[in-house]
N, C-alpha and C positions, 0 to 999 in steps of 0.2 A: 284601485285607481282609475276613474273615467280619462279617458281619452276621447280626441277628435278624431274620427275615421273618414275616408272616402272609400265608397265602394262604386265601381263600374261594373255592369253587368250587361253582356250582349247576349239575348234571346235569339233563337230561330225565329227568323220571318215567317213560318209557316205557321205560326202562331197567330190567331188573330186578337184584335185589341184586348176583349173582355177576358182573354184566358191569360193575356201579358197581366192584365189589372189583378187576375189571380192570385200569380205567380210574386207579384210584388206588395200582395196583402200577404203572403206569407212570410215575407223579409220582413217587411214592417212590424209582424205579431212577434217574430222571434227577439226583433231587438227591443221592443216596447215591453215584453213579458221577463225579459233578463234587466229591467231598471235601465234602458237604452232612451236616448230621446233623437227623434228626426230632426234635423236640423233643418235642411232641404230635400227637395225630393225634385229631382227633374226627368221628364220624358222625352228623350232627342230626338226619337221615332229611328225610323228606316235611316239607315248610314251604310256608303259602299266601304267595303271590309279592305284594308291595306293587301292584305294576301289570301285567299280561299282557305275558310276552317270548313273541315266538313264539305270539302266541294260546295259550299255557298259562297257566294260575292257579295251577300247581305247581311245585316244583323240589325237586330232592333235594339239602341242604346238605351241605359238607364241610367241614372248617375243619384247616389244616395250619400247625403251628410249627414254624420250621427255620431253621437256623442254617447259612448257605451264602455265597457270595461271588454278585457281582454278576451276572457272568455265569451262572449258574442261571437269575436270575428270567428272562433274557433269553429260553434256552430253554424254559422253563416257557411263557411268554408265548408263544414259536412254538407249542408243541404244543397249546395251548389254542385257539389261532386257525384252526388242522387240524385239530380236533375238532368235529364236527357237535352232539354229543351234551350239548356243554356251553353251558349258555344264558348265562351269565356267568361272571365271573371277578373277583378283586381282589388285589390283592398290594400291601402294605404293609411299611414299616420300622417295626421297633419298637425305639424307645428303651431302653425298660425293660420288663424281663418282670416282669408281676406275678402272683401267685398264679392268681390267675383274673380275666377282663376283664368276665366276665357275674356279678353277683351272684345268689348261689341265693336262691330263694323264703324259705325259711327264715331266713337273713340279716337280708332286707329286712322280714321280718314282726317281726323281734325288734327291728330298729332302731325301727320305727313303733309298737311297744309302750312302749319307752324314750323316745321322744319324748313321749308318751301319757302318761306316769307324772310326764313331769318338768313337764308342762304342767300336771297337777292338782296337783302340789308348790305349783307356784308363784300358780296360782289359790286356793289354799287359806290360804295366805299374805296374799294380798292382799283377802279377805273379812274384814272387822274381827268380832271379838267382839260376840255380841248385845249392845245395850245394854240396860241393867236400869233404865233411866229407867219413870216413869208413863205411861202413856196421856195424851195431850193431850183438855182435853175437848170434847167436839164440839158443843157449846151455841154458837150464833153471837156473836160479840162484840160487845156496845152502842156504837151510833157515840158517838164524842167528840162533845162540843159544838161544840169548833173546826171540826171537818167539817161539821157543820149549817150553820156561820155563812159558811164559803165558797162552800157551793154557794147558799145564798139571796141572795148579792150579785150574784150575775151574771144 
């Protein structure tokens, strides 16, 4: 039974672009030779790693979304383990394919603007209209005689 998989591969940055393309072609042939289908292939390029891997701080990321049999994943893992230029790899099953797992910056900015506009509208409704009352006299109030009586008794 074919399933959808996401595979992310981090290659060593010491490889040049042409060698990385050859490595990606090997992965593509493994998938296609076993009746798999590549839905999306993205080269994310050089990125800083969250932590050092093999004393390296950068890696070349490649993302592959493919539809294939589970045996293909086993073959890919074997291929990855014997390739010393692959620093890390991960393959997961995708239950539902979304248009994009990563939200573009423009969409995030538009969403933030909409939230700010909504918050401003709610705040405008919460502030009551300015009152038309006359200002309170600033003179001190005279003490009432009852207050004086209670203070003298003590």
